[in-house]
C-alpha positions in Angstrom: 17.9 -5.6 -32.2 16.8 -5.9 -36.1 20.4 -4.6 -36.9 21.6 -7.1 -35.0 19.9 -10.0 -37.0 20.9 -8.3 -40.2 24.3 -8.7 -39.3 26.6 -10.9 -41.3 26.9 -14.6 -39.8 30.4 -14.1 -39.3 30.1 -10.9 -37.4 27.1 -12.5 -35.6 29.8 -15.6 -34.6 32.5 -12.8 -33.6 30.5 -10.6 -31.5 29.6 -13.3 -28.8 33.3 -14.6 -28.6 34.4 -10.8 -28.2 32.3 -10.3 -25.3 33.5 -13.8 -23.5 36.9 -12.6 -24.6 36.7 -9.2 -22.8 34.6 -10.7 -19.7 37.0 -13.4 -19.6 40.0 -11.3 -19.6 38.8 -8.9 -17.3 37.5 -11.6 -14.7 40.9 -13.1 -15.1 42.7 -9.9 -14.6 40.5 -8.7 -11.5 40.8 -12.4 -10.0 44.4 -12.3 -9.9 44.6 -8.8 -8.5 42.0 -9.5 -5.8 44.1 -12.9 -4.8 47.1 -10.8 -4.6 45.8 -8.4 -2.6 44.2 -10.7 -0.3 47.3 -12.6 -0.1 49.3 -9.5 1.0 46.7 -8.7 3.3 46.8 -12.0 4.7 50.8 -11.8 5.1 50.4 -8.5 6.8 47.9 -10.0 9.1 50.2 -12.8 10.3 52.9 -10.8 10.7 51.4 -8.2 12.9 49.7 -11.0 14.8 53.3 -12.6 15.0 54.5 -9.1 16.8 51.6 -9.0 18.9 52.5 -12.5 20.3 56.0 -10.9 20.6 54.9 -7.9 22.5 52.8 -10.5 24.9 56.1 -12.7 25.3 58.0 -9.9 26.3 55.4 -9.0 28.8 55.3 -12.7 30.1 59.2 -12.7 30.7 58.9 -9.3 32.2 56.6 -10.6 34.9 58.8 -13.9 35.3 61.9 -11.5 35.8 59.8 -9.7 38.2 58.6 -12.5 40.4 62.1 -14.1 39.9 63.8 -11.2 41.7 61.3 -10.6 44.3 61.8 -14.3 45.2 65.4 -13.6 45.5 65.4 -11.3 47.6 62.2 -12.5 49.6 64.4 -15.8 50.5 67.3 -13.3 52.0 67.0 -14.1 55.8 67.9 -10.3 56.9 65.2 -9.2 54.8 62.6 -11.5 56.1 63.5 -10.9 59.6 63.7 -7.1 59.2 60.0 -7.3 57.6 59.0 -9.8 60.6 60.3 -7.1 63.1 58.6 -4.3 60.9 62.0 -2.8 60.8 61.7 0.0 58.1 65.3 1.6 58.4 66.8 -2.1 58.5 64.7 -2.8 55.1 66.0 0.6 53.4 69.8 -0.3 54.4 69.6 -3.9 52.9 67.4 -3.2 49.7 67.4 0.5 48.4 70.6 0.3 46.9 70.1 -2.6 45.0 66.4 -0.9 43.9 68.4 1.8 42.7 70.6 -0.1 40.5 67.9 -2.3 39.0 65.7 1.1 38.3 68.8 2.7 36.4 70.0 -0.5 34.3 66.6 -2.6 34.2 63.8 -0.1 34.4 62.4 -1.6 37.8 59.8 1.1 39.1 58.2 -0.8 41.8 59.7 -2.0 45.1 57.1 -2.6 47.8 56.8 -4.3 51.2 53.4 -5.4 52.5 51.9 -6.8 55.8 48.9 -8.6 56.5 46.3 -8.3 55.8 47.4 -6.4 52.7 48.5 -3.2 54.0 51.5 -1.0 52.6 54.4 -1.3 54.8 57.2 0.0 52.5 57.3 1.5 49.1 61.0 1.9 47.8 59.8 3.9 44.7 58.1 6.3 47.4 59.0 6.3 50.8 56.8 8.9 52.2 53.6 6.8 51.2 53.0 3.7 53.3 50.1 2.5 55.4 47.3 2.4 53.4 45.0 -0.8 52.8 45.6 -2.5 49.4 43.9 -6.0 49.6 40.1 -4.6 48.9 41.6 -3.7 45.2 44.7 -5.8 44.8 43.7 -9.6 43.6 47.6 -10.3 43.6 47.8 -9.6 47.3 44.8 -11.2 47.8 45.8 -14.9 46.2 49.3 -14.6 47.7 47.8 -14.1 51.2 45.3 -16.8 50.7 47.1 -19.4 48.8 50.7 -18.3 50.1 52.4 -18.8 46.5 54.1 -16.9 44.1 51.8 -14.8 41.1 52.9 -12.0 38.6 50.9 -10.2 36.1 49.7 -6.8 35.0 48.1 -4.8 37.8 47.1 -1.3 38.6 48.9 0.4 42.0 49.4 3.4 43.8 51.9 4.7 40.7 49.5 2.9 38.1 49.7 0.1 36.0 53.0 -2.2 36.4 54.2 -5.5 35.5 54.3 -6.8 39.2 55.7 -10.1 40.8 54.2 -10.9 44.0 55.7 -13.3 46.7 55.1 -14.2 50.5 58.1 -13.8 52.7 58.4 -15.8 55.4 60.6 -16.1 59.0 60.9 -18.6 61.0 57.9 -20.7 59.3 55.3 -17.9 59.6 54.0 -15.5 57.0 55.9 -12.2 57.8 54.4 -10.2 54.6 54.7 -9.9 51.0 57.3 -8.6 48.9 56.2 -7.0 45.3 58.6 -6.0 42.1 57.4 -4.6 39.3 58.1 -3.0 35.9 56.2 0.2 34.6 54.0 0.0 31.3 56.3 2.3 29.7 59.1 2.8 26.9 61.7 0.6 28.5 59.0 -2.5 27.5 59.1 -1.5 23.9 62.9 -1.7 23.7 63.3 -5.1 22.3 60.4 -4.3 19.7 62.9 -1.6 18.1 65.2 -4.4 16.8 62.6 -4.6 13.7 63.0 -1.4 11.9 59.8 -1.3 9.8 57.3 -2.2 12.7 56.1 0.4 15.2 54.3 -0.6 18.5 52.3 1.8 20.7 50.6 1.6 24.2 47.5 3.4 24.4 45.1 3.9 27.6 41.5 5.5 27.5 41.5 9.0 28.6 39.8 9.5 31.9 36.1 11.3 31.1 36.2 10.2 27.6 35.8 6.8 26.8 36.1 7.3 22.8 39.7 8.9 23.3 43.0 6.9 23.8 46.4 8.5 25.2 50.0 7.2 24.0 51.7 5.6 27.2 54.3 4.5 25.1 55.0 4.3 21.1 57.9 3.7 18.8 55.9 5.8 16.1 57.4 9.3 15.7 54.3 11.0 14.3 51.6 11.9 16.3 48.1 11.3 15.5 44.9 11.0 17.5 43.3 7.6 17.9 39.6 8.7 18.1 38.6 5.7 15.6 35.6 3.8 16.7 37.8 0.4 16.3 39.7 1.4 19.4 36.8 1.7 21.5 35.3 -1.5 20.3 38.4 -3.3 21.0 38.4 -1.8 24.5 34.9 -2.8 25.5 34.6 -6.4 23.6 38.1 -7.6 24.1 38.3 -8.6 20.4 41.4 -7.5 18.2 40.7 -5.3 15.1 42.7 -4.4 11.9 42.7 -1.3 9.8 44.7 0.6 7.7 45.5 4.5 8.3 47.8 7.2 6.8 50.3 8.4 9.5 51.9 11.6 7.9 52.6 10.6 4.4 53.1 7.2 4.8 50.3 4.2 5.0 50.1 1.8 8.2 48.5 -1.1 8.5 47.7 -1.5 12.1 46.7 -4.2 14.2 44.8 -3.4 17.6 44.3 -5.6 20.6 43.9 -5.7 24.3 46.2 -6.2 27.1 44.9 -7.6 30.1 45.7 -7.2 33.9 45.6 -9.6 36.5 42.1 -10.2 36.7 41.8 -10.8 33.0 40.3 -7.2 32.5 41.1 -4.9 29.4 43.7 -2.5 31.0 45.4 -1.0 28.1 45.2 -1.2 24.2 48.8 -2.4 22.2 48.9 -1.4 18.6 51.2 -2.9 16.3 51.4 -1.2 13.1 53.7 -1.8 9.6 54.6 0.6 6.8 52.8 -0.3 3.6 54.6 2.0 1.3 56.8 -0.6 -0.2 53.9 -3.5 -0.6 51.8 -0.7 -2.0 54.3 0.3 -4.6 54.7 -3.8 -5.7 51.1 -3.9 -5.8 50.9 -1.3 -8.2 53.7 -2.7 -10.6 52.1 -6.1 -10.7 48.7 -4.7 -11.6 50.0 -2.5 -14.6 51.9 -5.8 -16.0 48.4 -7.8 -15.3 46.4 -5.4 -17.3 49.1 -5.1 -20.2 49.0 -9.0 -20.6 45.4 -9.4 -20.4 44.9 -6.5 -23.2 47.3 -8.2 -25.7 45.8 -11.4 -24.7 42.5 -9.9 -25.9 43.7 -8.5 -28.8 45.2 -11.7 -30.1 42.1 -13.9 -29.0 39.7 -11.3 -31.3 42.1 -11.7 -34.4 42.1 -15.4 -33.9 38.2 -15.6 -33.6 38.2 -13.2 -36.8 40.1 -15.8 -39.0 38.3 -18.7 -37.8 34.8 -17.0 -38.6 36.0 -16.0 -41.9 37.2 -19.8 -42.9 33.9 -21.1 -41.0 31.4 -19.0 -42.9 32.6 -19.4 -46.4 31.0 -22.7 -47.2 27.8 -21.5 -45.5 27.4 -18.6 -48.1 27.6 -21.0 -50.9 24.9 -23.4 -49.0 22.8 -20.5 -48.5 22.6 -19.7 -52.2 22.0 -23.4 -53.0 18.8 -23.2 -50.6 17.6 -20.3 -51.9 17.6 -22.0 -55.5 15.9 -24.8 -54.1 13.1 -22.8 -52.4 12.7 -20.6 -55.6 11.8 -24.0 -57.6 14.6 -23.9 -59.8 15.9 -27.3 -61.0 19.7 -27.3 -59.5 22.5 -30.2 -59.3 23.7 -31.6 -56.2 26.6 -29.4 -54.2 30.0 -29.7 -56.0 32.0 -28.4 -53.0 32.3 -30.9 -49.8 33.7 -29.3 -46.6 35.1 -31.3 -43.8 33.2 -32.1 -40.7 29.8 -31.1 -39.6 29.5 -28.4 -43.1 30.4 -31.6 -44.8 27.1 -33.6 -43.4 25.0 -30.5 -43.9 25.8 -30.5 -47.7 24.8 -33.9 -47.5 21.8 -33.2 -45.8 20.8 -30.6 -48.5 21.6 -32.9 -51.4 19.4 -35.6 -49.5 16.7 -32.7 -49.1 16.8 -32.1 -52.8 16.0 -35.8 -53.6 13.3 -35.9 -51.0 11.9 -32.7 -51.8 11.2 -34.2 -55.6 9.8 -37.5 -54.3 7.4 -35.1 -51.7 6.2 -33.3 -54.8 5.2 -36.4 -56.7 3.4 -37.8 -53.4 1.3 -34.5 -52.8 0.0 -34.6 -56.0 -1.3 -38.3 -55.5 -2.5 -37.4 -51.9 -4.6 -34.5 -53.3 -6.6 -36.6 -55.3 -7.7 -38.8 -52.5 -7.6 -36.4 -49.4 -11.4 -35.7 -49.4 -12.1 -39.3 -49.1 -10.0 -40.1 -46.2 -11.3 -36.9 -44.2 -14.4 -38.3 -44.5 -13.5 -42.0 -43.3 -11.7 -40.2 -40.5 -14.5 -38.0 -39.4 -16.8 -41.5 -39.5 -14.2 -43.3 -37.1 -14.2 -40.5 -34.5 -17.9 -39.9 -34.6 -18.0 -44.0 -33.7 -15.3 -44.0 -31.3 -16.9 -40.8 -29.4 -20.2 -42.5 -29.4 -18.6 -46.1 -28.0 -17.3 -44.0 -25.3 -20.2 -42.1 -24.3 -22.5 -45.1 -24.2 -19.8 -47.0 -22.2 -19.5 -44.2 -19.6 -23.6 -43.7 -19.3 -24.2 -47.4 -18.9 -21.3 -48.3 -16.6 -22.8 -49.1 -13.0 -20.1 -46.4 -11.5 -20.4 -42.6 -11.2 -17.8 -41.6 -13.5 -16.8 -37.6 -13.2 -14.5 -35.0 -14.4 -13.3 -32.3 -12.5 -11.1 -29.0 -13.8 -7.9 -27.9 -12.1 -10.3 -25.6 -9.6 -12.0 -28.7 -8.4 -15.0 -27.7 -10.4 -17.6 -30.6 -11.5 -17.5 -30.5 -15.1 -19.0 -34.0 -16.1 -20.4 -36.5 -14.6 -22.7 -39.8 -15.7 -26.4 -40.6 -15.1 -25.5 -42.9 -12.4 -25.3 -40.3 -10.1 -29.2 -40.5 -9.6 -29.1 -43.9 -8.6 -26.5 -43.4 -5.9 -27.5 -40.2 -4.5 -31.1 -39.7 -5.9 -29.8 -36.3 -7.6 -30.2 -35.6 -11.1 -27.0 -35.4 -13.2 -28.0 -31.5 -14.3 -28.7 -30.5 -10.6 -25.2 -31.8 -9.8 -23.2 -30.1 -12.5 -25.2 -26.7 -11.2 -23.4 -27.1 -8.0 -19.7 -26.5 -9.1 -17.8 -27.6 -5.8 -20.0 -30.9 -5.3 -17.1 -33.4 -5.0 -15.9 -31.8 -1.8 -19.7 -31.2 -0.5 -20.9 -34.2 -1.1 -18.8 -35.7 1.8 -20.7 -36.4 5.1 -20.0 -33.8 7.7 -17.9 -36.1 10.1 -15.7 -37.5 7.7 -14.6 -34.2 6.0 -11.4 -33.1 8.3 -10.0 -36.3 7.0 -11.0 -36.6 3.0 -10.6 -32.7 2.0 -6.7 -32.3 2.7 -6.5 -35.5 0.7 -8.8 -33.9 -2.0 -6.8 -30.7 -1.6 -3.5 -32.6 -2.3 -4.9 -34.3 -5.5 -5.7 -30.8 -7.0 -2.5 -28.9 -5.9 0.4 -31.7 -6.1 -1.4 -34.0 -8.4 -1.5 -36.8 -6.2 -3.8 -39.8 -6.8 -7.1 -39.9 -4.4 -8.2 -43.4 -3.5 -10.3 -43.3 -0.2 -13.6 -44.8 1.3 -15.8 -42.2 3.2 -19.6 -41.5 3.4 -22.0 -39.4 1.3 -25.5 -37.7 2.2 -28.4 -39.5 -0.1 -31.2 -37.0 -0.9 -33.4 -39.0 1.7 -30.6 -38.1 4.3 -29.1 -41.6 4.5 -25.5 -42.2 4.7 -24.2 -44.1 1.7 -20.2 -45.5 1.9 -18.2 -45.2 -1.4 -15.1 -45.4 -2.8 -13.6 -42.5 -4.5 -10.8 -42.9 -6.7 -9.5 -39.8 -8.5 -6.3 -39.9 -10.9 -4.9 -36.3 -11.8 -4.3 -35.5 -15.6 -0.8 -33.6 -15.6 0.3 -30.9 -18.2 4.5 -31.2 -19.6 5.2 -28.9 -16.4 3.5 -31.2 -14.1 0.9 -29.0 -13.1 -2.8 -30.3 -12.7 -4.8 -30.0 -16.0 -7.6 -32.0 -14.8 -8.9 -34.7 -12.8 -10.9 -38.0 -13.6 -12.6 -40.2 -11.3 -15.2 -42.9 -10.4 -17.4 -43.3 -7.1 -18.6 -47.1 -6.1 -21.0 -48.0 -3.7 -19.6 -50.1 -0.7 -22.3 -49.8 1.5 -23.0 -53.3 1.4 -19.5 -54.3 2.0 -19.4 -51.8 4.5 -22.2 -53.5 6.5 -20.7 -56.7 6.3 -17.4 -56.1 7.6 -19.5 -54.6 10.6 -21.6 -57.5 11.2 -18.4 -59.4 11.2 -16.7 -57.2 13.7 -20.1 -57.8 15.5 -20.0 -61.5 15.4 -16.1 -61.3 16.7 -17.0 -59.2 19.5 -20.1 -61.4 20.8 -17.9 -64.7 20.0 -15.2 -62.8 22.5 -17.8 -61.7 25.1 -19.0 -65.2 25.2 -15.7 -66.5 25.6 -15.2 -64.0 28.3 -18.3 -64.8 30.2 -17.9 -68.6 30.0 -14.3 -68.4 31.6 -15.9 -65.9 34.3 -18.5 -68.3 35.6 -16.1 -71.4 35.5 -13.6 -69.3 37.5 -15.9 -67.7 39.9 -18.0 -71.0 40.9 -15.9 -73.0 43.2 -15.0 -69.4 45.0 -18.7 -68.8 45.4 -19.4 -72.3 46.6 -16.4 -72.6 49.0 -17.0 -69.3 50.5 -20.7 -70.1 50.7 -20.1 -73.1 52.4 -17.9 -72.0 55.0 -20.2 -69.0 55.9 -23.4 -71.3 56.4 -21.3 -73.7 58.4 -19.8 -70.5 60.6 -23.5 -68.9 61.1 -24.9 -72.3 62.3 -21.7 -72.2 65.2 -22.1 -68.8 66.3 -24.7 -68.2 69.2 -27.7 -65.9 68.8 -26.1 -63.0 70.9 -22.7 -63.1 69.0 -21.8 -59.8 67.3 -20.4 -61.4 64.4 -23.2 -63.3 63.4 -25.0 -60.2 61.6 -21.3 -59.8 59.6 -21.6 -63.4 58.4 -25.5 -62.8 57.6 -24.2 -60.0 55.0 -21.7 -62.4 53.4 -24.5 -64.9 53.0 -26.7 -62.2 51.4 -23.5 -61.1 49.2 -23.0 -64.8 48.1 -26.5 -65.5 47.1 -26.5 -62.3 45.0 -23.3 -63.7 43.4 -24.8 -67.1 42.6 -27.9 -65.1 41.1 -25.2 -63.2 38.8 -23.7 -66.7 37.8 -26.8 -68.1 37.4 -27.6 -65.1 34.7 -24.2 -65.6 33.3 -25.2 -69.3 32.6 -28.5 -68.7 31.3 -26.9 -65.8 28.9 -24.5 -68.6 27.8 -27.1 -70.8 26.5 -27.8 -70.9 22.9 -30.8 -68.3 22.0 -33.6 -70.0 20.0 -35.3 -67.9 17.4 -38.6 -68.6 16.0 -39.2 -66.6 12.9 -42.0 -65.3 11.2 -43.3 -62.8 9.0 -43.9 -59.6 11.1 -45.0 -56.0 11.2 -41.9 -54.2 12.5 -44.3 -51.0 13.0 -46.4 -52.9 15.1 -43.8 -54.2 17.3 -42.1 -50.8 17.9 -45.5 -49.3 19.0 -46.3 -52.2 21.4 -42.6 -51.4 22.9 -43.3 -47.9 23.4 -46.6 -48.5 24.6 -45.3 -51.0 27.5 -42.4 -48.4 28.1 -44.9 -45.1 28.3 -44.7 -45.1 32.3 -40.9 -45.6 32.4 -40.7 -42.8 30.3 -43.2 -40.6 32.4 -41.1 -41.7 35.4 -37.7 -40.3 34.2 -39.3 -37.2 32.8 -38.3 -38.2 29.1 -40.5 -36.6 26.4 -40.5 -39.2 23.4 -41.7 -38.7 19.5 -42.5 -41.7 17.3 -42.0 -41.4 13.7 -42.6 -44.6 11.9 -42.7 -44.7 7.9 -46.1 -46.8 6.6 -45.9 -49.6 4.5 -42.4 -50.9 5.4 -42.0 -54.3 3.8 -42.3 -57.7 5.8 -39.5 -59.0 8.2 -38.7 -62.2 9.2 -38.5 -62.1 13.1 -39.0 -63.8 16.3 -41.3 -61.3 17.7 -41.1 -61.7 21.1 -37.3 -61.8 21.2 -36.9 -58.7 18.9 -39.5 -56.8 21.4 -37.3 -57.7 24.5 -34.2 -56.6 22.6 -35.6 -53.0 21.8 -37.3 -52.8 25.4 -33.7 -53.3 26.6 -32.0 -50.8 24.0 -34.5 -48.2 25.0 -34.2 -48.6 28.9 -30.3 -48.5 28.8 -30.7 -45.2 27.2 -33.1 -44.0 30.0 -30.5 -45.1 32.7 -28.2 -42.2 31.2 -30.8 -39.6 31.2 -30.4 -36.8 33.5 -32.6 -35.8 36.1 -33.9 -32.9 34.0 -35.1 -35.6 31.5 -34.5 -35.8 28.1 -35.9 -36.3 24.4 -36.2 -39.6 22.8 -37.2 -39.5 18.9 -37.8 -42.9 17.6 -37.9 -43.5 13.6 -38.4 -46.4 11.2 -37.4 -46.0 7.5 -37.0 -48.4 4.5 -33.3 -48.4 3.0 -31.9 -50.4 0.4 -32.9 -54.3 1.0 -33.1 -53.2 5.0 -35.4 -51.5 7.5 -33.3 -49.0 9.6 -34.5 -48.5 13.2 -33.1 -45.2 14.8 -33.2 -43.9 18.4 -31.8 -40.0 19.1 -31.7 -39.4 22.5 -31.0 -35.9 23.9 -29.9 -34.9 27.1 -27.9 -37.9 28.1 -24.7 -37.7 30.5 -22.7 -40.4 28.9 -18.7 -40.2 28.3 -17.0 -41.6 25.0 -15.6 -44.7 27.4 -19.7 -45.4 28.1 -20.3 -45.5 24.4 -17.5 -48.0 23.8 -18.5 -50.4 26.4 -22.2 -49.6 26.1 -23.0 -53.4 25.4 -20.7 -55.0 27.9 -21.8 -56.8 30.8 -21.7 -55.4 34.3 -20.9 -51.5 32.6 -24.4 -50.3 31.9 -26.0 -47.8 34.9 -29.1 -50.5 34.4 -30.7 -52.3 37.5 -28.2 -54.9 38.5 -30.8 -57.6 38.1 -30.6 -56.9 34.2 -26.7 -56.3 33.8 -26.8 -59.1 31.2 -29.7 -58.1 29.1 -27.8 -55.7 26.9 -25.3 -58.1 25.7 -27.9 -60.9 25.0 -30.2 -58.0 23.4 -27.3 -57.5 21.0 -26.7 -61.2 20.3 -30.5 -61.6 19.5 -30.1 -58.8 17.2 -27.1 -60.2 15.7 -28.8 -63.6 14.8 -31.5 -61.8 13.1 -28.5 -60.7 10.7 -29.1 -57.2 12.2 -26.0 -54.6 12.6 -26.2 -52.6 15.6 -24.4 -49.1 15.9 -23.9 -46.4 18.8 -22.4 -42.9 17.8 -22.5 -39.6 19.1 -24.0 -36.9 17.3 -23.4 -34.1 19.9 -22.1 -33.5 23.5 -25.4 -34.9 25.1 -26.9 -36.3 21.9 -26.5 -40.3 20.9 -28.0 -42.1 17.6 -28.4 -45.8 18.2 -29.3 -47.5 14.9 -30.3 -51.0 14.1 -30.5 -52.2 10.3 -32.6 -55.2 9.8 -32.6 -56.9 6.7 -35.4 -57.6 4.4 -36.5 -61.2 3.7 
């Protein structure tokens, strides 16, 4: 590599062109030879396929000829009568002279009469053999007997494979038998192929007991050679054609091997079509030599032309190099006198301009050196002021501002994190994975994949989720992270901020509850209106019917049951009407813990009756709340009784707590050992869906309405398989 760098420019320019010329010429010659060989092989293959189709056409013509001859004999009334009378001697007198003539002049080998149901009656080619059953393995005979039509094709018989034509023979409208005429698969079939002198055809049959060896049935090739190549077995087994090149004697051959199928469509033998490649190979070698010679001459001419061009091109460059060295040595030089054309002329002009700029730069450097120290001090002072402004802004902004490295490690966070989560800045930085660990457990399946995409793929992350305060309280935050990418598009760092959106989230929940209560009120009002008239009509008719029934009438008891149920419906309707009446709240400053204590005391007998254990943990010194004490007490009782209705027979556990939150008091009930479904949770506050006593079915939605009138937020959620958390947030006055 070092010696290459020290070479003159002209040789460094020539070398890659020589290499490119060499590879270009070699590639073109190689592609030309490859294209020539491909074209020749394609033509040879097309020619072999054409001869193969000619061979198949010959077999087809033989079959049509055979069935035509058989049909002509079958239409002879004397032959049909003799076959119907089962007269072998008469059939011999009528057909044997003709069979001998066709065998001697046309190669007819089979002339066979069969009688139903497929039994040999007379073989003119084997007079001593008859009476054997043919229909079990001769499909041609089966088709003729079944469909009574003429058929032809290649099929195995007692004398071997033959191209047979079989026709039905009728006498007086009845099927008298079958006549078969056939050609043997022998040298006689290959006679039309001998007209093409450079093409040889062979018919091959597998050797019995050796499936990988084939014997020659008929061939036009004079030299003998064994067919043990795997391609023969593959074609015979799969029925697909194969091509290969072999040397037979001292001559190269291209062979196409394909299957010969019998009447059943099975591979019965192979046909091997070959063509002598001697002339083709000689022509290929001659063309190859011409291509190589032309390529070598072209490469020599290219190298010579490249050398001359490089010499002319580099001569002005040598002059400009010497000029640049004089400039570098600080000598006083005059502008270049030479003016080459093209890009070199532009380079010469650029050197002249550089010389002028260099003189100006020297003067400016002298002037700049005198004031450099003063400018450095001013710039340093500006940077310090800018950094101080940025730090002050970041520390005082009412947001949590943070920075992560590319692995998700927290490397910076401002002091507002202490106001948001109650954790010191230093404590957060000691936990490198704090960005992901702060996410509330139930929100991690949704948020963590988005955080990973932000770190791995550089996607902007902007989501709302819950985080845990030091005191265990859930806080809703908006997290907005912006990845900083390097020049290759990879994440270098992530800057982001957290915003406390708890108040907005609670306001949204209150709006949702307001809409739910309004919808519930509308449904209840419509329900009360719709069922009022049917109840009145049904009750009136039932009372009139009861007055007209005698005391001993068996239907009197049924009518009384109807009246009882109608009375119960009227009672429910009255409760619905009471539920629809506006709730009047008389607020006053109240001690919430005292209200909870009274509720637990009043419900203690019911706790004991259900076998439920309870634990009350109330935070002292709660702020005063403005409440209607009676309505709040009644609402809390209803909520606790509703949870008791879902407890199992084995009992359960209720943990009742109160705590002070930001601008609110939080009342929570954790119930364990409950049998409750997701549908029960979703419809917990709906009327007529609770497991409470029917007389109190409307107490739950009314309790929720009362809490809502106090601007409270009520939430019910699952904590475990048999554990629920009921949370009521009461605003501080």
